[in-house]
TIKE-589414 format. One record per residue: residue in three letters; x, y, z of N, C-alpha, C, O in turn. Coordinates in pm, 1 decimal. Atoms other than C-alpha are relative to their C-alpha. Example, Ala and Ser with C-alpha at 12.3 -4.5 7.8 and 13.67 -1.06 7.14 Angstrom:
% TIKE-589414
R   residu        n_u        n_v        n_w       ca_u       ca_v       ca_w        c_u        c_v        c_w        o_u        o_v        o_w
R      ALA       89.0     -119.0        0.0     1230.0     -450.0      780.0       90.0      120.0        0.0      193.6      118.1       66.5
R      SER      -82.0     -119.0       -6.0     1367.0     -106.0      714.0      -77.0      109.0       73.0      -26.1      219.8       89.9
END
This chain:
% TIKE-589414
R   residu        n_u        n_v        n_w       ca_u       ca_v       ca_w        c_u        c_v        c_w        o_u        o_v        o_w
R      MET      -79.2      -47.5      105.7     3819.3    -2933.2   -12072.4       56.9      128.4       63.4      -13.4      218.4      109.5
R      ILE      -42.5      -32.2      -64.7     4094.7    -2773.9   -11947.7       75.1      106.6     -119.6      125.5       26.0     -197.8
R      ARG      -11.7      -69.1      140.2     4211.5    -2465.4   -12256.5       42.4      156.8       81.6      -31.8      235.4      140.5
R      ASP      -36.8     -107.5       45.8     4467.9    -2194.3   -12250.3       16.2       30.8     -113.9      -34.7      -25.9     -210.5
R      GLU      -89.4      -16.1      144.2     4653.7    -2044.4   -12510.8       50.7      -42.8      -37.7       49.6       -7.7     -155.7
R      SER     -119.8       56.1       -2.8     4896.4    -2225.1   -12527.7       -0.7     -175.5      -34.3       67.2     -240.5     -113.7
R      VAL       97.1      144.9      -93.8     4715.6    -2577.7   -12393.3     -122.6        5.7      -53.1     -193.7      105.7      -62.7
R      LEU      123.6       40.7       15.5     4432.7    -2785.2   -12516.1       -8.7     -164.1      105.4       50.9     -262.5       61.6
R      ALA      -23.3      129.2       -5.7     4379.5    -3087.2   -12288.2     -195.8        4.5       32.2     -275.2       98.0       43.8
R      VAL       59.6      -63.5       16.5     4101.4    -3249.7   -12265.2        1.7     -141.9      158.7       78.7     -230.8      122.4
R      LYS       52.3       81.6      -67.1     4011.4    -3496.3   -11942.6     -107.7     -119.3       40.6     -193.5      -99.2      126.5
R      GLN       99.2       87.4      -63.7     3817.2    -3830.1   -11908.8      -54.4       -8.8       74.1        2.2      -15.4      183.2
R      CYS       52.2       93.8     -170.0     3579.4    -3938.4   -11669.3       36.2     -116.4       -5.7       23.3     -197.0      -97.9
R      ASP       31.3      144.8      -57.8     3646.2    -4214.7   -11485.4     -139.8      -70.7       57.7     -153.7      -97.1      177.2
R      PHE      111.4       42.1     -100.1     3251.8    -4365.4   -11470.0        1.1      -62.1       57.3      -86.6      -44.1      141.8
R      ASP      -23.3      117.3     -116.0     3382.6    -4706.1   -11267.6       16.8      112.8      122.2      -52.8      126.3      222.7
R      ALA       -2.5      -29.8     -127.6     3513.3    -4490.7   -11059.5      -88.4       40.8       33.8     -121.6      -40.1      120.4
R      LEU      191.6     -169.1      -22.0     3171.8    -4218.6   -11006.0      -54.6      -79.9       71.8     -107.7      -68.7      182.3
R      GLN      150.9      101.7     -120.0     2995.8    -4564.9   -10948.0       87.7       -0.2      115.2       72.3       49.1      226.9
R      ALA      -61.0       18.0     -189.9     3235.3    -4646.1   -10691.4       41.4       41.7      112.7       77.0       -6.4      220.3
R      LYS       43.2      -63.0     -186.9     3209.2    -4343.5   -10486.3     -121.5       50.0       32.0     -128.4      132.6      123.0
R      LEU       58.9      -67.9       -0.3     2829.6    -4296.6   -10572.8       -4.1     -150.9      100.5        2.0     -137.5      222.8
R      SER       22.1       64.7     -131.8     2795.7    -4612.2   -10384.3       26.1      -73.5      110.9      -22.3     -171.6      167.3
R      GLU      -26.9       40.3     -144.7     2971.6    -4623.7   -10107.8       -3.2      157.9       36.2       61.7      177.6      139.0
R      ALA       63.9      -90.9      -51.9     2852.9    -4266.6   -10068.9     -177.4     -100.4       50.9     -216.6     -112.1      167.0
R      LYS       89.8       26.0      -66.4     2517.7    -4445.1   -10067.5      -22.2     -133.4      127.9     -125.6     -165.6      186.4
R      SER      -39.4       67.5      -91.8     2621.2    -4681.1    -9840.1        0.7       80.6      162.8      -47.4       65.3      275.1
R      ILE      -12.1     -122.8     -153.2     2706.3    -4402.6    -9585.7     -164.0       90.0       45.7     -231.5      134.6      138.5
R      ASN      186.5      -94.2      -29.6     2363.9    -4236.5    -9646.6      -75.8     -148.7      128.7     -119.3     -150.2      243.8
R      ASP      118.3      118.8      -78.7     2189.9    -4594.3    -9537.2       36.5      -47.8       88.4      -36.1     -127.9      147.3
R      GLU      -74.4       30.8     -154.2     2437.7    -4641.3    -9245.5     -121.3       90.7      138.5     -184.4       60.7      239.9
R      LEU        4.8     -106.7      -61.1     2348.2    -4291.8    -9155.7     -142.1       38.5       59.8     -165.1       89.9      169.2
R      ILE      126.2       89.8      -64.8     1946.8    -4399.2    -9178.8      -37.3      -18.0      109.3     -115.8       27.4      192.5
R      LYS       80.4       95.2     -133.1     1964.7    -4656.6    -8963.8       22.7       32.3      128.4      -62.1       22.5      217.1
R      ILE      -46.4      -84.4     -165.1     2154.2    -4498.5    -8654.5      -71.7      113.2      -30.9      -95.4      165.6       77.9
R      ILE      126.6     -104.0      -99.5     1908.3    -4214.5    -8673.2     -162.6      -36.1       24.6     -251.3       38.3       66.3
R      GLU      138.2        8.5       26.6     1600.2    -4409.3    -8718.9       -0.9      -80.6      176.8      -86.1      -76.8      265.6
R      GLU      -82.6       63.9     -177.2     1851.3    -4638.1    -8374.3      -67.6      119.8      146.3     -139.1      115.2      246.4
R      ILE       53.2      -73.4     -121.7     1816.0    -4347.0    -8187.5      -86.4      135.8        1.9      -81.4      234.3       75.6
R      ASN      150.9      -36.6      -71.8     1460.9    -4223.0    -8273.1      -75.3       19.3       46.9     -155.6      105.5       82.4
R      SER       83.2       84.8     -121.9     1357.5    -4478.5    -8099.4       22.1      -13.0      150.8      -65.1      -63.2      221.7
R      ILE       10.8       -4.0     -108.4     1497.7    -4437.7    -7784.8       30.8      152.9       -5.6      146.3      186.0       21.2
R      ALA       -6.3     -129.8      -57.5     1456.6    -4071.4    -7760.5      -71.7       36.5      118.2      -18.5       93.9      213.1
R      PRO       62.3      -43.5       -8.2     1121.5    -4046.5    -7642.7       43.2      -18.9      184.8       -5.0       45.9      277.7
R      LEU     -110.0       71.8      -82.3     1366.5    -4234.0    -7369.5       98.3      123.4      100.4      127.9      169.8      210.5
R      ALA      -50.8     -154.4     -117.5     1529.2    -3955.5    -7280.1       29.9      115.2      -12.0      118.7      200.4       -9.3
R      GLU       94.4     -170.1        2.8     1287.9    -3710.8    -7319.3       71.0      108.8      -62.0       81.0      217.0       -4.2
R      GLU      -53.6      -45.8      150.9     1473.6    -3581.9    -7670.9      -87.6       -0.1      -49.5     -190.7      -54.0       -9.2
R      PRO       66.1      -50.4      131.3     1336.5    -3458.2    -7977.0       39.1      -83.8      -59.8      151.5     -126.2      -32.7
R      GLU      -65.1      119.2      103.2     1346.9    -3733.7    -8271.0      127.6       85.2      -92.1      149.9      203.4      -66.0
R      ILE      -66.1     -163.7      104.5     1603.4    -3543.0    -8553.9      -72.4      -54.0      -95.5      -79.1     -169.6     -137.3
R      ARG       68.0       10.8      227.0     1401.7    -3496.0    -8910.3       97.7      -22.5      -42.4      217.7        0.5      -27.6
R      LEU      -51.3       43.5      171.7     1515.9    -3588.2    -9154.5      -32.3      114.5     -145.2     -105.8      209.4     -118.0
R      GLY       41.3     -123.7      128.5     1466.0    -3353.9    -9494.4      -25.2      122.7       24.7      -52.1      199.9      -67.3
END
């Protein structure tokens, strides 16, 4: 809600758009985890440490 002395405006949340963005973020996160797991599987071959999540 935006409020000043002369105007009161209320913006409505677009829950469908929010859900779409959350779904996209989850897909990106899932893909990043897969990539990190792949990197970690070959890290010992390069004598490099694994990437730690969390």
